C-alpha positions, 0 to 999 in steps of 0.5 A: 465481468469478474467481481473483485472485493477490495477491503479498505478500498476507499483508502489511498492504495485501494482507491487507485487499485479500483481504477486499475481494476476497472481499466483492466475489465474487472468490477471492483466492490469496496468495503471500508469503515472510513476510519482512515479514509474519506467518502469523497474518494467515492466521488473522485472514483465516479468522476474518473471512471464515469460509473459508481463503485458499489461500496459497503460501509463497515468493518472486515471484523464484522463476520455477518457483514462479510458473509452478506457481501459474499452472498450478495455478490459473485466474487472471484477474488479479494484484494486485502488492504484493510488494516491499521497502518501507522507505525508510530501509533502501533508502538503505543497501542499494539493490541489494536494492531494485533486485534484489527490486522490479524483478526480481519484476515482470519475472518476474511479467509474463513468467509472466502472458504465458506463461499469457495472464493480462492484468490486473494492478493495480500497487502504486505510490506517491506517492513518485514525485512527490517534493516537488511544485511544486503541490498537490494532486497530480494524475496529470499532475503531473510525476514528480521524481527519487526521494528514495530507491532505494525510490521510484526502484524504483516509478518504474522499475516504472511505466516497465516496465509502460508499455513492456510495454503499448506493446510490444503485449503483451496486458496491461491495467494499472492503477497505483495511486499510494498516499498514506499507508495507515493503520488496520486492519480494523474487526474488529481481526483484521488490521492493520499489523504492523511487524517491529521498530521501525516505519518509519511514523507510525501504528504508532509512535503506537499503540505509544507510546499502548500504552506499548511505545515511551517517546515519539514524536519529531516530526521538525521543527516549522518547516515551512511548514505550519499548525503547522510539522509535515509534511503527508500524506494519510492513507487508511484501508487498507479504502478503499485495498483497495476501490480495488484491487477497483474497479481489477480490475473496471475492467480487465475490459472494456478493450482487450488493451493498456491502461495507466492510473494513479490517485492513491489518497488522501483529497484532504485533508492532515493535519499530524503534530500533527493526527494526534497530537491526533486519536489522543488524542481517539479513544484517550482517552490523552495521547501522549508526544511531543517535537519533534526536528530535521528528518529527512533526505529528508522531504517537507514536504507532499503530498496527492492530487487524487482527481478522476480516481479518483472519476470513472473508478473511482467510488471515494470514501473511506468513512472519515475520519482519526478512523475510521482512528486508532480502528481502528488503536488497537483493533488495537493494543489487540487485540495486547496481549490 
């Protein structure tokens, strides 16, 4: 059974990917410093999988710990999620983001090289596109100046990976540019668990639905969209997890120095108001919301062209917006119990 290291594996996307890996016949091994995740996630994983997942508590910037993990296990690949990821915070403390996100990738690549582990799937983001001139966004769409230090770290990390492969290093790389992951595992045993005030729309929606938040503010209703609110491509987290498994499988027969990248979204855009209405439908509860002013840095509309990922990886999303919102709501309800 091939062992795959998941950095940030107790986080939102990492934990769901651990489930997908086990279901595909891999053995995931987690490293997480729990700075933005909860150790209870490991209990949820154990209940879903009927087995425990090996987990190292620590930081990917700890070179000695990384060498220990590689020496104690027979890893065949890495899925690299671990990163600071709050867009707003990154504008306030950019040095934290540059130090953590970039340095951890460099240490990881150096350790992989030392232990002759070739395969890595990198967690990138559609933020590298900025506000694109044409929609939907293709992988060939030019990257624009990032709207935040967080987005810029994703661009820089992509460039590091490309240069690493160009150097002739025995590295096989897939970078996945995510759009907007939402939802939870259908069991309601794991899901998105933001610490403090949520930075993403869906936890804010579900927490407002549950009465934890008084109301949700819709930032602007005067954009050039169907109903004036921003448009995003919302993808179920289990579909996103499946894309990582397919990426690891895809790398297995590639040449020693290889790089490719894929958009991972549904290929459809939904407005914030469409999300709110869909949530009200699946939850049966009216949502208290108000229209506020536009928020600085928000992109008007972006969604993915998914032709490449479906053609090359054979990946097709299995869940729609209502499925994802239903799973997110059931997860929220389970937290209240």
